[in-house]
Each structure stands twice: as structure tokens, then as C-alpha cells.
C-alpha positions in Angstrom: 2.8 -2.2 14.9 0.5 0.0 12.5 2.6 1.1 9.6 0.1 4.1 8.9 0.3 5.3 12.4 3.8 5.2 12.5 4.4 7.3 9.2 1.6 10.2 10.4 3.7 10.7 13.2 6.9 10.9 11.2 5.2 13.6 9.4 4.0 15.8 12.4 7.8 15.3 13.4 8.9 17.4 10.8 6.3 20.2 12.0 7.8 19.8 15.9 11.5 19.4 14.8 11.3 23.4 14.2 9.8 23.5 10.9 6.8 25.2 11.7 5.1 26.0 8.0 5.9 23.6 5.4 4.6 23.0 2.1 2.5 20.0 0.9 5.5 19.1 -1.7 8.1 19.5 1.1 6.7 17.2 3.1 6.4 14.5 0.6 10.0 15.2 -0.3 11.7 15.1 3.2 9.2 12.0 4.1 10.1 10.3 0.9 6.7 8.5 0.2 4.1 8.8 -2.5 2.4 12.1 -2.9 -1.1 10.2 -2.3 0.2 8.8 0.6 1.4 12.0 2.0 -1.9 13.6 1.0 -4.0 10.8 3.1 -1.8 11.1 6.0 -1.5 14.8 6.1 -5.9 15.0 5.9 -5.8 12.7 8.6 -4.0 14.7 10.8 -6.0 17.7 9.8 -9.0 15.8 10.4 -7.8 14.9 14.1 -6.5 18.9 14.8 -2.9 18.1 14.8 -2.2 20.1 11.9 -4.2 23.2 9.9 -3.6 24.5 6.6 -3.2 28.4 6.2 -4.9 30.7 4.1 -2.1 31.9 2.1 -1.9 28.6 0.2 -3.9 25.4 -0.4 -0.9 23.3 0.9 1.3 25.1 3.4 0.8 23.0 6.7 1.0 24.8 10.2 1.3 22.6 13.8 -2.3 23.0 15.7 -3.0 22.7 19.3 -4.0 19.7 20.3 -5.6 19.9 23.8 -8.0 17.2 25.4 -9.4 18.2 28.3 -10.9 15.3 30.7 -14.6 15.0 31.3 -15.0 13.9 35.2 -18.6 13.3 36.2 
């Protein structure tokens, strides 16, 4: 199993479980992971459009809508 994928999906679960807005510090505290690790994982989730930052604060994170439409030929 890939531990990075497991950790990233665990962070995503915080948002899916009902908390739609969490600060960077709240995520790090709940995950009990080092802040640099949390930053890297959240950045990856944001890059892939699973999460997006709000405009009010650099570290507020909101669950994003992620839909992939299959391409048919």
C-alpha cells in the first residue's frame, strides 16, 4: 500500500465527514502529522481539484467538486 495516498485520502475524509471548512492548522492537528507533510498532501489534493482554498484565508480549505467525464470515441 502507498502510505502517501492513504494519508492524502485520510485528510480528504476530514472534509467529507461533515467539516466543509478547515484551516491548515486544524487539519494538521487532527491528522497528527507534521505540518510540512500536511502542506504537501493538501497541495497535491488541491492540484488535483479535490480541494480548493477559500479567498478569505490562505489556509482555509474547502471540498471541491471533482467530476471526470469519460471520453468516448
